C-alpha positions as CSV (number, residue, x, y, z in Angstrom):
1,M,30.6,5.1,-4.6
2,E,29.2,4.5,-8.2
3,G,26.5,2.9,-10.1
4,Y,24.1,0.3,-8.4
5,A,26.1,0.6,-5.1
6,K,25.1,4.5,-5.2
7,V,21.2,3.8,-5.7
8,A,21.3,0.4,-3.2
9,Q,23.1,3.0,-0.7
10,L,20.7,5.7,-1.2
11,M,17.2,3.5,-0.9
12,A,19.0,1.8,2.5
13,T,19.5,5.3,4.0
14,H,16.0,6.9,2.9
15,E,14.1,3.9,2.4
16,D,11.3,6.5,1.3
17,F,13.0,6.0,-2.1
18,A,13.2,2.1,-2.1
19,I,10.9,2.3,-5.0
20,L,11.0,-1.1,-7.8
21,R,9.4,-2.7,-10.8
22,R,7.0,-4.9,-10.0
23,F,6.3,-6.5,-13.6
24,K,2.8,-7.2,-12.8
25,S,2.1,-8.4,-16.9
26,L,5.7,-10.7,-16.8
27,N,4.5,-12.1,-13.4
28,Y,0.7,-12.8,-14.7
29,Q,2.4,-14.2,-17.6
30,N,4.4,-16.8,-15.7
31,L,0.9,-17.8,-13.9
32,L,-0.5,-18.5,-17.1
33,Y,2.2,-20.4,-18.5
34,L,2.5,-22.4,-15.0
35,Q,-0.9,-22.9,-15.2
36,A,-1.3,-24.1,-18.8
37,E,1.6,-26.9,-18.2
38,I,-0.3,-27.8,-15.5
39,I,-4.1,-28.4,-17.2
40,H,-1.8,-30.7,-19.9
41,L,-0.1,-32.5,-17.3
42,E,-3.4,-33.1,-15.6
43,H,-4.7,-34.0,-19.1
44,E,-2.4,-36.4,-20.1
45,L,-2.7,-38.0,-16.5
46,G,-5.9,-38.5,-17.0
47,K,-5.6,-40.1,-20.2
48,I,-2.9,-42.6,-18.3
49,A,-5.3,-43.4,-15.6
50,D,-7.8,-44.3,-17.7
51,T,-5.8,-46.6,-20.1
52,N,-4.6,-48.1,-16.6
53,A,-7.6,-49.0,-15.0
54,Q,-8.0,-50.8,-17.7
55,H,-5.4,-53.0,-17.8
56,P,-5.7,-56.0,-15.7
57,E,-2.1,-55.8,-13.7
58,R,-2.8,-51.6,-13.3
59,V,-6.6,-51.7,-12.4
60,F,-5.4,-51.2,-8.4
61,Y,-3.5,-47.8,-9.0
62,A,-6.6,-45.8,-8.1
63,R,-7.1,-47.3,-5.0
64,D,-3.3,-48.3,-3.7
65,W,-0.4,-46.2,-3.4
66,W,2.3,-48.8,-3.1
67,T,1.0,-50.4,-6.5
68,L,1.6,-47.2,-8.1
69,A,4.6,-45.9,-6.6
70,H,7.2,-48.9,-6.7
71,A,5.4,-50.7,-10.3
72,K,8.1,-51.9,-13.0
73,G,8.8,-51.5,-16.2
74,R,8.5,-48.2,-18.4
75,D,5.1,-48.5,-19.1
76,A,3.9,-49.0,-15.7
77,R,5.4,-46.3,-13.9
78,R,4.6,-43.5,-16.5
79,Q,1.5,-42.7,-14.2
80,W,3.7,-42.6,-11.0
81,K,6.8,-40.5,-13.3
82,K,3.9,-37.8,-14.5
83,T,2.5,-37.3,-11.0
84,L,5.5,-36.5,-9.9
85,K,6.1,-34.2,-12.4
86,L,2.5,-32.6,-11.9
87,R,3.4,-32.6,-7.9
88,K,6.7,-30.5,-8.8
89,N,4.8,-27.9,-11.2
90,L,1.9,-27.7,-8.7
91,A,4.6,-26.5,-5.9
92,S,5.9,-23.7,-8.6
93,Y,2.8,-22.6,-9.4
94,N,1.3,-22.3,-6.0
95,E,4.4,-20.2,-4.7
96,A,4.7,-17.9,-7.4
97,L,0.7,-17.9,-7.1
98,M,1.3,-16.9,-3.1
99,K,4.0,-14.5,-3.9
100,Q,1.8,-12.7,-6.5
101,A,-1.1,-12.4,-4.1
102,Y,1.5,-10.7,-1.8
103,I,3.0,-8.3,-4.4
104,S,-0.1,-7.1,-5.5
105,Q,-0.8,-5.7,-2.0
106,L,2.1,-3.3,-2.0
107,E,1.7,-0.3,-2.6
108,S,2.5,2.6,-4.9
109,P,4.9,4.7,-4.0
110,N,4.5,8.5,-3.1
111,K,4.2,10.9,-6.0
112,H,6.9,13.1,-4.2
113,D,9.1,10.4,-3.5
114,L,9.0,9.3,-6.7
115,T,9.4,12.8,-8.8
116,F,12.7,13.2,-6.0
117,L,14.1,9.9,-6.9
118,R,14.1,10.8,-10.8
119,S,15.4,14.0,-10.2
120,W,18.1,12.7,-8.1
121,F,19.0,9.8,-11.2
122,E,19.3,12.9,-13.5
123,R,21.1,15.8,-11.3
124,P,24.6,15.9,-11.8
125,S,24.9,16.9,-8.2
126,M,23.4,14.0,-6.9
127,G,23.0,10.7,-8.9
128,G,24.6,11.8,-12.0
129,F,23.1,9.0,-14.2
130,P,24.4,6.0,-12.2
131,L,22.8,3.2,-14.4
132,R,23.7,3.4,-18.1
133,G,22.0,0.0,-19.4
134,L,18.6,-0.8,-19.6
135,D,17.2,-0.4,-16.4
136,R,18.0,2.9,-16.5
137,D,14.5,4.0,-17.5
138,A,12.8,1.3,-14.8
139,W,11.4,4.4,-13.6
140,H,9.8,6.0,-16.1
141,P,6.5,7.7,-16.0
142,A,5.1,5.0,-18.3
143,D,5.6,2.5,-16.1
144,E,4.4,4.4,-12.7
145,T,1.5,2.0,-12.3
146,D,4.1,-1.0,-11.9
147,L,6.2,0.8,-9.3
148,V,6.3,-0.4,-5.9
149,A,7.4,1.0,-2.5
150,I,9.2,-1.4,-0.3
151,K,8.7,0.7,2.4
152,P,5.6,3.1,1.8
153,R,4.9,5.9,4.1
154,R,2.6,5.4,6.9
155,S,-1.5,5.6,5.5
156,L,-2.1,9.3,6.4
157,D,-5.4,10.7,6.6
158,R,-6.2,13.8,4.2
159,L,-4.9,16.7,6.6
160,S,-1.7,14.9,7.2
161,R,-1.3,14.2,3.3
162,W,-2.0,18.0,2.7
163,F,0.7,18.7,5.2
164,F,3.5,16.6,3.6
165,D,2.3,16.9,0.1
166,K,2.0,20.6,0.0
167,V,2.8,22.5,3.1
168,M,6.4,20.9,4.1
169,P,7.9,21.4,0.1
170,L,6.8,25.2,0.8
171,Y,8.4,25.0,4.1
172,H,11.2,23.6,3.0
173,D,11.6,25.5,-0.1
174,T,11.3,28.6,2.1
175,I,12.8,28.1,5.4
176,G,14.0,24.3,5.9
177,Y,16.8,24.2,3.3
178,R,18.4,27.3,5.2
179,I,18.5,25.8,8.8
180,T,18.4,22.1,7.8
181,E,21.8,20.4,7.1
182,P,22.2,18.4,3.9
183,S,21.7,14.6,5.7
184,S,23.8,12.1,3.0
185,P,26.5,14.5,1.4
186,D,28.3,11.5,0.1
187,L,25.0,10.5,-2.1
188,G,24.9,14.8,-3.6
189,E,23.4,17.7,-2.9
190,G,20.1,18.8,-1.7
191,I,19.4,15.6,0.3
192,Y,17.2,16.9,3.4
193,T,15.6,14.6,6.0
194,Y,12.4,15.9,8.2
195,R,11.6,13.0,10.9
196,D,8.5,12.0,10.2
197,S,7.7,11.7,13.8
198,V,8.3,15.0,14.6
199,L,5.5,15.8,11.8
200,V,3.0,13.7,13.0
201,A,3.0,14.7,16.7
202,I,2.5,18.6,15.4
203,I,-0.7,16.9,13.2
204,D,-1.5,15.1,16.3
205,I,-1.6,18.2,18.3
206,L,-3.3,20.3,16.2
207,T,-6.1,17.6,15.7
208,T,-6.4,17.3,19.8
209,V,-6.6,21.0,20.4
210,V,-9.8,21.0,17.5
211,A,-11.2,18.3,19.3
212,A,-10.8,20.0,22.1
213,I,-12.1,23.6,20.7
214,L,-15.3,22.7,18.8
215,P,-17.4,21.3,21.4
216,I,-16.9,24.4,23.4
217,L,-17.2,26.8,20.7
218,S,-20.6,25.3,19.9
219,I,-21.8,25.8,23.5
220,V,-20.8,29.2,23.4
221,F,-22.5,30.4,20.3
222,L,-25.5,28.6,21.3
223,Y,-25.3,30.1,24.3
224,M,-24.8,33.8,22.9
225,F,-27.6,34.2,20.8
226,E,-31.5,33.8,22.2
227,S,-33.1,32.8,18.9
228,N,-34.1,29.8,18.8
229,G,-33.7,29.3,15.1
230,V,-30.5,30.9,15.1
231,K,-29.9,28.3,17.5
232,L,-31.1,25.4,15.3
233,G,-28.9,26.8,12.6
234,L,-26.0,26.7,14.6
235,V,-27.0,23.1,15.7
236,V,-26.7,22.4,12.3
237,A,-23.5,24.0,11.0
238,F,-21.3,23.2,13.9
239,S,-22.5,19.4,13.5
240,T,-21.5,20.1,9.3
241,V,-17.7,21.1,10.4
242,F,-17.4,18.3,13.0
243,A,-18.1,16.0,10.2
244,L,-15.7,17.7,8.0
245,A,-12.8,17.8,10.8
246,L,-13.3,14.1,11.3
247,A,-13.4,13.6,7.5
248,V,-10.1,15.3,7.1
249,M,-8.5,15.1,10.0
250,T,-8.8,11.1,11.4
251,S,-9.0,8.3,9.1
252,S,-12.5,7.0,10.1
253,R,-14.7,5.2,8.2
254,K,-18.1,6.7,7.4
255,I,-19.9,5.0,9.7
256,E,-17.9,6.2,13.2
257,I,-18.3,9.5,11.3
258,F,-22.0,9.0,11.6
259,A,-22.0,7.8,14.5
260,A,-19.8,10.6,16.1
261,T,-21.8,13.4,14.8
262,S,-25.0,12.1,15.9
263,A,-23.4,12.2,19.5
264,F,-21.9,15.7,18.7
265,A,-25.3,16.9,17.6
266,A,-27.2,15.0,20.3
267,V,-25.3,16.8,23.0
268,N,-26.2,20.4,21.3
269,V,-29.8,19.7,20.9
270,V,-29.7,18.7,24.8
271,F,-28.0,21.8,25.7
272,L,-30.9,23.7,23.6
273,T,-33.6,21.9,24.8
274,N,-32.2,22.8,28.3
275,N,-32.0,26.4,27.5
276,V,-35.3,26.7,26.2
277,L,-37.3,25.0,28.9
278,S,-35.3,27.4,31.4
């Protein structure tokens, strides 16, 4: 397997590496050309309609579609022919506009996936420079902002991103490559696959453990100290840690973090108040 077939097989087998150009500038240029052509047609149609409005035999074109569409003679049919031309161009413009709106929402590729793809292209034991034409530079760093991921990784919280971007590469370089078999030997050496579902499950378990322990720890520490000043300080400290944990370990919005932190602090204050009264 060589050339485009090899690149396509890599992207089909490992869709994280399905990274292509979106051609933002060219797409917008195409839209501008279509827009300009439509504006000119609109202007020409307006002039023809104004002329026909003054013609005794064509004065009803603006009010009767049948008369307009079935007019006889070259001059008489100019307005309808221009309308049909405008209709065709509008269809092309609207289609291009909707596609561009969709393309503009596609996510950029993960940096580690892009780095590996470039490395795969260049390493003789992997891609071995499979493309030799001008398109071999489609993934050049100069065009990095124009690249799009066909199947981007799922949206991750800060902890998950750190785990995937830092911990997993370190794990693979030290241990993983020794105990894991290459997943696609026909596409080159050094391609290993780790199931995202397993990694996400590990992070979810860690998050659940922290969520269970943090409230209990705050109550235990409040119970251990007698000084009310120290207890108030602990409420502030644990509330801060709780808010940071939400920000780092979840994808919660700011308003959700504020609400959850307020509830957490309120529970601690209630415990503190009851303890003081007792």
